[in-house]
N, C-alpha and C positions, 0 to 999 in steps of 0.2 A: 513452455510448450508451444504457445501461440507464435512467439518469435522464431522458435525452431522450425515450425512448419512453414513460416514465411520464408526462412532461409532456404529450405528445401525447394520451395516453389521458385524462388529467385534463381537458384542453381539450375532448376529444370528449364527456366526460360533461357538461360545462357546456353544450355545444351541445344535447345531448339534453334537458337540464333546461329550457332557455329556449325552444327553437324547436319542439319536438314537442308538439302539442296533445293534450288528452285524446281517447281513442278516440271517434269520432262515435257509434258504436252504443251507447256507454255514457253519452251526454249526459244521458239521463233519470235516470241514477244518480249524477250528479256530487255531489249532496248527501250520498250515502252513501259516496262514495269521495273524500275530501277531501285537502287537504294535511295533513301530520303534522309536529309538532315534538316531539322527545324531549329531555328534560333529565335528565342523570344526575349523581349525586353519591355518591362512595364514600369511606369513611374508616374507619381502624381505631380512631379515638377512640370510635366506637360500641361497641367492645369493650374500651375502657379501656387501649389501647396506642398507641404511636407508633413503629412500626418496619416493616421489610419493605415490602410494598406499602402505603404509608401514606395515599395520597390519589389520587383520580382524578375528573376532571370531563370531561363531554362534552356537546355540544349537536349535534343532528342535525336536518336538514330533509329530508323525504321527499316526493317529487312525487305527484300523482294518477296514475291509470293512464295509460300512454302507448301510442301506436301501436307497431307493430313497430320495433325499434331501427334496422333497415336500410331498410325500405320507405318511409320518409317522403319520400325524395328531397331532403331539405334538408341532409344532412350533407356536409362537404367531401370531395372525392374521396379525399384521402390517408387518411381515417379508415375507409373501408369495409373495407379488408383487416384492420384491427385488430378491427372489430366482428365480422366473420365468424369470426375466430379464437377469440372468446369462446364457450365451450360453453354449451349449454342456453338462452341467452337468445333465440335465433332459432327456437325450436321453434314451428311454425305452429299448434299446438293452440289453437283459438279460446277454450277455457275458461281459458287462462292469462292472467294479468295481469302487467304489467311496470311497475316503478318505478325511479327513480334516487334515491339518497340521498347527501347531502353532510354531513360531520361535521368538527368541530374539537374537539380534546381535548388533555388534558395528564395524564400519570401521573407519580408520583414515588415513589422508593424510598430508604429510609434504613436504617442499621444500628439495633440496639436501643438503644444508648447515644448519643443525639444531643448530650449535654453535652460529650463528648470532642472535642478539636480535632486529635488525632493520627490517623494512619491506623490503622484497626482491621482488621488483616490477615485475621482469622478470621471476620469478619462481612460482611454484604452491602455492596457499594459504594453510595455515594450516586449517584443517577442520576435524570435527568428525561427525559421523552419528550413532546414537543409535536408534534402531527401534524395533517395534513389527510387526509381519506379520501373516496373516491368509490366508491359501490357500485351494482351492478346487481342488482335483485331480480326474479325470475320466479316466480310462485306460482299454485297452484290452491287448491281448498279443502282438499286433503290433502297438498300438497307445496310446499316453497319452496326455491329455489336462490338462492344469493348468491355473487357474485364481487365482491371488494373489493380496492381498491388503496390502500395507505397510504403517505404520504410525509411525513417530518418530520425533526426534529433531536434527537439525543441530546447531552447535555453542557451546558456553561454557557449556550449559546444557546437551550436549551429554557426558560430562565428559571424552572426549578423552585425553585432556591434563593431567588430573590426572592419567589416565590409563597408558599413555606412560611414563611419568616421574616417576611414581611409579615403573613400571617394570624396567626402566633403573636404578633406584636407587638400586633395589634389585640385579640387575645383574652387578652393578658397571660399567654402560655404561654412555656415555656423556649425559648430560641433554639437552633436546630440549628447546631453549631459546626464541623462537619467537611466542609462543602461544598467546601472547597478541594481535597479528594481525590476529587471526583466524576469520573465517566467524562469523557473528553475529547470535544470537539465532533466529531460524525460524522453525516453525512446518513444517514437510515434509510429503507429501502424494504421493504415486505412485500406479497406477493400472496396473497390468501386465497380459498379456496372452501369452502362448507359447504352441505350439503343437510339440510333438516328434513322430517320426516314427522309428520303429525298422525293418530293412530290413532282409530278409531271409539270412542265412549264405551263403557266397560265396563258402566256403570250409567247409565240415563237414566230419570228419573221426573219428568215434567213439566218444570219449570225446573231441577231438580237433576240433576247429572251428574258422573261421574268419567271423565276421559280421560287420554291420555298423548301426549307428543311425544318423538321421538327425533331425534338428529342425528349426522352424520358429516362430517368435513372435515379441513382442514389448512392450513398457512401455509408460505410459502417466502420467505426474505429475510435480510438481515443483522441485522435486529432480532429476528426469531423465525422458527424453522423447527420445525414440529411436526406431528403428526397427532393428531386429537382425536375423541372420541365421547362420547355421554352420553344421558340421558333425563330426562324430567320427568313427574310425575303431578300432576294438578289435581283438586280436589274443591270444588264450589261451585255457585252459581246463575247461570243465564244465562251460561254460559262463552263467552268471546269467540271470534271466528273468527280468532284470531292463532296464533302458534307459540310460546307460552310466555313465561316471564319473561326479560327481557333484562338482562344485566350489561354493564359496559364491557369488551368483548372484541371482537376482530375477528369480523365477520359475526354479531354478537350481536342484530341487529334482529329483532323478532318479527313484524312485518307487521300490527300492530294498526292498522286503518284504516277501520272501519265503525262508524257510530253505531248503538247498540243499546239494549235495555232495561237499566236499572240492574242491577248485580249485583256479585258478588265471589267470590273463591275462596281456599283455602289450597293450598299446593303444597310439594312436596319435589323436588329436582333434583340431578343430579350431572353433572360434566364431567371427563373424564380426558384428559390430554395426554401423549403420548410425545414428549419434547423432545430435539431434536438441537442447536438453537442458541437461546440466550437471552442477548442482549447485556448485559442487566442483571446477569447472573452471570458470563458468559464474558468480559466486558470488551470493550473496543474491538476492532474487526475489523482495523484497519490500523495501529494503534500500540499500544505497551505501556500497560497500565492495571491498576488493581486488579481482580482476578478471583477466583473461587471455583470449586470443583468442584461442579457442579450434580447434582441428582437426575434420572435419566432419565424418571421417571414422576411426574407431579403430578396430584392429584385434588382437585376442589372439590366439597364437599357443601353444599347450600344448602336453605334453607327460608324461608317467609314467607307474605305475604298480599297480595292485590291487590283494589282497589276501583275501580269505574268507574261513571260516570253520564253518559249521552249522549256528549259529545265530550271527556271528561277521564278519565284513568286514573292512579291513584297506586299504586305498588308498593313495598313494603318487603321487603328480602331480607337475611338473615344468612348469611354464607358462612364455612365452615371449610375452609382450604386446607392440604393436607399439606406436609411439609417440602420445600423447594425446593433446598437445598444441604447438603453435608456439614458437620456441626458446628452446624447450626441448632438452637437450644435447644428449640423446641417448634413445633407446628403454628401456623398464623397464622389469625386471625379478623378479619373486617371487615364493616361494614354497607353496604348499598347502598339508595339512595332514588332512584326514577325517577318522572318526571311526564310524561305524554303529553297533548298537546292536538291536537284535530282541528279544522280550520277550513276 
């Protein structure tokens, strides 16, 4: 029943995506509120390792501004009750803008020694997560609310083994030999909510400014259940009207969507998670599998730079993640590269 309802909501999102036109009152601004494509690539090889969260890829497509999600009159009757149950997105405030986002992604996780073919009981399980996500974004100039639903597969049917070893073969890297011990096939579902606030600049001198973004949210599902919060500080020129740097994480979209003057900035950020469930450490939900005792609190510390010109934005981020499970030898580090196109 739960997955059936998710399927209905995913179909609803598709309806919104294709049939609701841009807001008529914003027709003159369509050139400034375009479609957005985000491409993400994350890997710990940027830090010289091949373990833990070792690779992530995601591509997302974000719609232009939409009419009220409910008042278009074009949605199927069965969908209305679900739309009304979603908080925040039906706020009548005319200053708010609404968007729908669709994403496809794959994450993979491995132990530190991928040369071993036996089960490494005291290290992280092999695991892959391939998923589809649909998100509703409602934002003003100072606040952004995101409701996201993710549906995917953990286990061999995520095809993370084939992805990793295929890439390693192309690059003449060592093969990962322990994938036979990966988590078993399991459908995954996660419902995520997050609110971001953009604070007024602390310093503003012409095109130069320093500002900050904070966030608060959480996730519920068999893949991950947690509460999270964090902040980001940016220093640069012609700061964009978005909500900070985006990594591959639920509700991570920043809302970058307006062409503007060329610019760039440096940033530092943090995100802390109080973790109740993490299938990649706790193991499969409905069957026995390799598992570990996880840490209840995980913190990401990040820093990097972002450059943008007209409809393109390129961001490099280096992330330090604190230990996620008992017995982990050290904190984990990985790099993230994201490219945004507006069209």
